[in-house]
Backbone as CSV, one residue per row, in Angstrom:
resi,resn,N_x,N_y,N_z,CA_x,CA_y,CA_z,C_x,C_y,C_z
1,MET,0.795,-1.214,-0.018,-0.040,0.054,0.019,0.935,1.264,0.006
2,GLN,1.910,1.169,0.809,2.809,2.421,0.824,3.521,2.540,-0.483
3,GLN,3.823,1.465,-1.179,4.498,1.517,-2.476,3.540,2.079,-3.470
4,THR,2.320,1.741,-3.421,1.352,2.290,-4.381,1.315,3.798,-4.167
5,GLU,1.161,4.311,-2.978,1.009,5.637,-2.647,2.239,6.402,-3.212
6,GLN,3.451,5.832,-2.952,4.682,6.427,-3.426,4.747,6.534,-4.905
7,LYS,4.287,5.415,-5.676,4.272,5.474,-7.031,3.268,6.565,-7.570
8,ILE,2.197,6.692,-6.887,1.198,7.749,-7.272,1.849,9.137,-7.127
9,ALA,2.496,9.333,-6.020,3.084,10.610,-5.633,4.130,10.821,-6.762
10,GLU,5.017,9.907,-7.126,6.017,10.125,-8.141,5.364,10.491,-9.472
11,LEU,4.331,9.703,-9.857,3.627,10.038,-11.025,2.958,11.391,-11.015
12,GLU,2.405,11.722,-9.885,1.834,13.235,-9.864,2.910,14.236,-10.059
13,GLU,4.127,13.954,-9.467,5.216,14.961,-9.548,5.696,15.061,-11.004
14,HIS,5.752,13.805,-11.579,6.195,13.784,-12.998,5.150,14.491,-13.897
15,LEU,3.917,14.268,-13.638,2.837,14.913,-14.389,2.878,16.505,-14.159
16,GLN,3.140,16.840,-12.938,3.180,18.276,-12.690,4.407,18.945,-13.403
17,ASP,5.585,18.215,-13.425,6.763,18.728,-14.110,6.480,18.804,-15.683
18,LEU,5.717,17.770,-16.176,5.420,17.813,-17.599,4.474,19.041,-17.906
19,ARG,3.531,19.294,-17.049,2.684,20.488,-17.163,3.470,21.777,-17.165
20,LEU,4.457,21.877,-16.260,5.237,23.219,-16.147,6.075,23.233,-17.438
21,HIS,6.717,22.220,-17.785,7.548,22.198,-19.011,6.784,22.600,-20.311
22,SER,5.559,22.007,-20.442,4.692,22.437,-21.626,4.192,23.766,-21.405
23,ALA,3.933,24.239,-20.217,3.373,25.675,-19.970,4.473,26.628,-20.348
24,ASN,5.835,26.215,-20.162,6.813,27.232,-20.428,6.971,27.346,-21.974
25,LYS,6.697,26.251,-22.744,6.784,26.320,-24.192,5.678,27.030,-24.799
26,THR,4.442,26.762,-24.341,3.273,27.470,-24.796,3.098,28.815,-24.221
27,GLY,3.538,29.034,-23.038,3.367,30.306,-22.280,4.039,31.462,-23.139
28,GLU,5.175,31.174,-23.796,5.790,32.290,-24.619,4.848,32.685,-25.682
29,ALA,4.076,31.803,-26.298,3.134,32.225,-27.352,1.966,32.882,-26.867
30,GLU,1.561,32.533,-25.597,0.339,32.995,-24.977,0.469,34.287,-24.180
31,LYS,1.765,34.589,-23.771,1.921,35.766,-22.911,1.492,37.019,-23.671
32,PRO,0.936,38.017,-23.029,0.448,39.183,-23.682,1.784,39.902,-24.169
33,VAL,1.467,40.652,-25.284,2.572,41.476,-25.871,2.690,42.751,-25.173
34,THR,3.694,43.022,-24.608,3.945,44.267,-23.816,4.603,45.387,-24.782
35,ARG,4.615,46.639,-24.339,5.028,47.726,-25.172,6.557,47.482,-25.328
36,PHE,7.199,47.010,-24.366,8.699,46.867,-24.345,8.953,45.330,-24.451
37,GLU,9.006,44.824,-25.601,9.285,43.447,-25.732,10.875,43.371,-25.791
38,GLU,11.324,42.152,-25.586,12.741,41.879,-25.658,13.249,42.060,-27.148
39,LYS,14.034,43.157,-27.221,14.566,43.435,-28.583,16.049,43.457,-28.585
40,ASP,16.692,43.031,-29.577,18.132,42.940,-29.665,18.730,44.256,-30.144
41,GLU,20.016,44.221,-30.042,20.850,45.453,-30.475,20.609,45.753,-31.868
42,ALA,20.490,44.867,-32.805,20.288,45.145,-34.280,18.974,46.008,-34.475
43,TYR,17.924,45.517,-33.649,16.695,46.284,-33.778,16.816,47.837,-33.493
44,TRP,17.550,48.058,-32.202,17.510,49.339,-31.746,18.528,50.184,-32.560
45,ARG,19.576,49.586,-32.999,20.551,50.365,-33.957,19.778,50.683,-35.295
46,LYS,18.973,49.828,-35.750,18.298,50.060,-36.991,17.312,51.283,-36.792
47,GLN,16.614,51.223,-35.670,15.543,52.283,-35.359,16.281,53.608,-35.300
48,PHE,17.468,53.702,-34.628,18.188,54.995,-34.299,18.815,55.404,-35.712
49,ALA,19.367,54.479,-36.543,19.865,54.895,-37.801,18.856,55.476,-38.666
50,GLU,17.607,54.905,-38.602,16.516,55.333,-39.483,16.110,56.740,-39.121
51,ILE,15.934,57.076,-37.838,15.414,58.358,-37.425,16.560,59.466,-37.706
52,ARG,17.832,58.976,-37.503,18.930,59.917,-37.792,19.040,60.242,-39.235
53,TYR,18.835,59.235,-40.101,18.791,59.495,-41.403,17.809,60.503,-41.942
54,ARG,16.557,60.373,-41.305,15.452,61.320,-41.599,15.664,62.698,-41.112
55,ILE,16.365,62.764,-40.030,16.781,64.085,-39.448,17.874,64.756,-40.440
56,ARG,18.836,63.890,-40.809,19.911,64.518,-41.693,19.146,64.984,-43.048
57,THR,18.328,64.092,-43.588,17.658,64.550,-44.878,16.899,65.794,-44.774
58,ALA,16.166,65.981,-43.672,15.354,67.179,-43.374,16.290,68.336,-43.258
59,GLN,17.472,68.080,-42.464,18.261,69.311,-42.266,18.847,69.705,-43.547
60,SER,19.233,68.791,-44.429,19.846,69.207,-45.726,18.721,69.976,-46.597
61,GLU,17.514,69.402,-46.560,16.396,70.185,-47.186,16.200,71.481,-46.671
62,LEU,16.316,71.749,-45.381,16.227,73.062,-44.785,17.334,73.974,-45.323
63,ASP,18.576,73.379,-45.331,19.674,74.192,-45.808,19.392,74.796,-47.254
64,ILE,18.888,73.790,-48.063,18.601,74.186,-49.447,17.513,75.245,-49.493
65,LEU,16.489,75.067,-48.698,15.461,76.050,-48.709,16.019,77.451,-48.324
66,ARG,16.867,77.488,-47.334,17.370,78.718,-46.834,18.233,79.404,-47.872
67,ARG,19.082,78.597,-48.604,19.860,79.180,-49.627,18.959,79.689,-50.775
68,GLU,17.919,78.956,-51.116,16.990,79.483,-52.173,16.345,80.840,-51.767
69,LEU,16.023,80.863,-50.420,15.378,82.249,-49.880,16.349,83.358,-49.980
70,ASN,17.586,83.029,-49.602,18.698,84.089,-49.700,18.893,84.589,-51.092
71,GLU,18.857,83.551,-52.028,18.953,83.897,-53.423,17.830,84.690,-53.904
72,ALA,16.657,84.450,-53.586,15.364,85.072,-53.979,15.355,86.481,-53.401
73,LEU,15.884,86.712,-52.263,16.004,88.083,-51.706,17.005,88.990,-52.461
74,LEU,18.077,88.433,-53.078,18.995,89.159,-53.802,18.742,89.329,-55.263
75,ILE,18.129,88.378,-55.931,17.909,88.434,-57.334,16.874,89.516,-57.701
76,TYR,17.191,90.289,-58.716,16.128,91.104,-59.243,15.803,90.685,-60.613
77,ASP,14.538,90.630,-60.910,13.893,90.116,-62.190,14.025,91.364,-63.138
78,PRO,14.588,91.077,-64.405,14.724,92.145,-65.357,13.354,92.543,-65.969
79,ASN,12.311,91.725,-65.837,11.074,92.012,-66.318,10.415,93.029,-65.319
80,PRO,10.174,94.221,-65.756,9.654,95.264,-64.806,8.262,94.865,-64.259
81,GLN,7.365,94.255,-64.981,6.050,93.976,-64.475,6.217,92.823,-63.507
82,LYS,6.956,91.785,-63.690,7.069,90.767,-62.790,7.885,91.245,-61.494
83,ALA,8.829,92.066,-61.659,9.627,92.563,-60.478,8.591,93.389,-59.680
84,LEU,7.801,94.236,-60.269,6.953,95.073,-59.610,5.825,94.136,-58.659
85,ARG,5.309,93.215,-59.480,4.358,92.324,-58.775,4.974,91.564,-57.688
86,GLU,6.295,91.062,-57.892,6.878,90.327,-56.815,7.261,91.214,-55.687
87,SER,7.675,92.407,-55.887,7.946,93.335,-54.780,6.816,93.686,-53.992
88,VAL,5.587,93.707,-54.479,4.382,93.962,-53.793,3.885,92.744,-53.034
89,THR,3.826,91.588,-53.628,3.206,90.370,-53.093,4.205,89.492,-52.275
90,HIS,5.494,89.530,-52.718,6.506,88.673,-52.130,6.043,87.172,-52.082
91,LYS,5.316,86.754,-53.083,4.759,85.441,-53.140,5.821,84.464,-52.975
92,ASN,6.776,84.521,-53.840,7.971,83.559,-53.895,8.667,83.496,-52.529
93,ILE,8.971,84.681,-51.998,9.607,84.733,-50.775,8.814,84.176,-49.567
94,ASN,7.558,84.614,-49.599,6.742,84.034,-48.446,6.587,82.509,-48.583
95,ALA,6.570,82.048,-49.813,6.342,80.558,-49.927,7.656,79.860,-49.394
96,HIS,8.830,80.454,-49.602,10.043,79.776,-49.155,10.036,79.906,-47.542
97,ARG,9.622,81.104,-47.094,9.674,81.231,-45.666,8.696,80.264,-44.946
98,GLN,7.591,80.044,-45.649,6.580,79.047,-45.043,7.232,77.650,-45.074
99,ALA,7.838,77.346,-46.148,8.424,76.057,-46.259,9.544,75.856,-45.295
100,ILE,10.316,76.896,-44.975,11.330,76.794,-43.970,10.763,76.586,-42.655
101,GLU,9.668,77.204,-42.241,8.987,77.091,-41.005,8.382,75.648,-40.793
102,ASP,7.844,75.053,-41.936,7.393,73.784,-41.954,8.426,72.658,-41.687
103,LYS,9.613,72.969,-42.355,10.802,72.012,-42.274,11.319,72.021,-40.837
104,GLU,11.396,73.313,-40.209,11.904,73.431,-38.855,10.969,72.657,-37.892
105,LYS,9.643,72.635,-38.130,8.714,71.949,-37.312,8.905,70.502,-37.473
106,GLU,9.075,70.038,-38.694,9.400,68.643,-39.055,10.660,68.155,-38.210
107,ILE,11.764,68.881,-38.302,12.935,68.521,-37.630,12.744,68.517,-36.173
108,ALA,11.988,69.408,-35.587,11.783,69.400,-34.152,10.971,68.092,-33.764
109,GLU,9.940,67.813,-34.589,9.223,66.560,-34.437,10.155,65.325,-34.514
110,LEU,10.947,65.267,-35.426,11.917,64.150,-35.534,12.794,64.154,-34.290
111,GLN,13.309,65.184,-33.902,14.041,65.293,-32.570,13.363,64.748,-31.437
112,ASN,12.064,65.034,-31.354,11.244,64.500,-30.264,11.082,62.986,-30.385
113,GLN,10.927,62.511,-31.668,10.809,60.995,-31.867,12.144,60.354,-31.497
114,LEU,13.231,60.995,-31.726,14.577,60.463,-31.345,14.693,60.369,-29.830
115,SER,14.208,61.404,-29.151,14.261,61.519,-27.697,13.310,60.393,-27.038
116,ASP,12.168,60.228,-27.678,11.243,59.178,-27.171,11.812,57.801,-27.450
117,LEU,12.505,57.551,-28.548,13.187,56.290,-28.843,14.182,55.983,-27.800
118,GLU,14.953,57.125,-27.484,15.899,56.908,-26.382,15.313,56.500,-25.094
119,ASP,14.234,57.186,-24.774,13.450,56.810,-23.485,12.953,55.298,-23.540
120,ASP,12.421,54.819,-24.762,11.955,53.511,-24.972,13.104,52.525,-24.726
121,LEU,14.314,52.882,-25.210,15.477,51.995,-25.096,15.828,51.883,-23.577
122,ARG,15.782,53.034,-22.985,16.125,52.993,-21.549,15.138,52.192,-20.699
123,HIS,13.899,52.401,-20.983,12.763,51.637,-20.240,12.888,50.102,-20.584
124,ALA,13.312,49.872,-21.699,13.403,48.359,-22.177,14.687,47.701,-21.609
125,GLY,15.492,48.533,-20.927,16.575,47.992,-20.308,17.853,47.737,-21.303
126,GLY,17.768,48.277,-22.371,18.874,48.096,-23.519,20.091,48.974,-23.036
127,ASP,21.210,48.671,-23.746,22.419,49.297,-23.522,22.335,50.708,-24.217
128,PRO,22.681,51.748,-23.424,22.769,53.110,-24.053,23.585,53.326,-25.109
129,GLY,24.582,52.527,-25.341,25.450,52.652,-26.412,24.797,52.263,-27.761
130,TRP,23.743,51.614,-27.709,22.953,51.224,-28.888,22.341,52.422,-29.650
131,SER,22.238,53.535,-28.881,21.589,54.732,-29.429,22.598,55.584,-30.110
132,ARG,23.805,55.292,-29.937,24.960,56.110,-30.556,25.212,55.533,-31.982
133,GLU,25.812,56.469,-32.721,26.244,55.974,-34.089,27.500,55.202,-34.060
């Protein structure tokens, strides 16, 4: 009788171990997705490289817009009608100024996204070096 109880106890322990082992395998698929999943270095470096590329591109576009604005301020159109109309309306100059303001807002937003990404990396427990180039 004692041997039977001992065998039953061993079988129950074995069954419990099997359940734990299978729960670990299926538990990974069933666990809820959190905001900060385990992500590796390649993922974080790719994210930072992508946002920095977008910032550099926007910055170069801003530089071009500024040069075009400066050029538009200096150039005088030889056509008197067009020169008079442009001197009154400043349509071209105002369009460039608006484009520059929009680009500056875009760069500020991209900088905020970079800052948020750095915060996400820190909260995820990643190495701070991953955010550097």
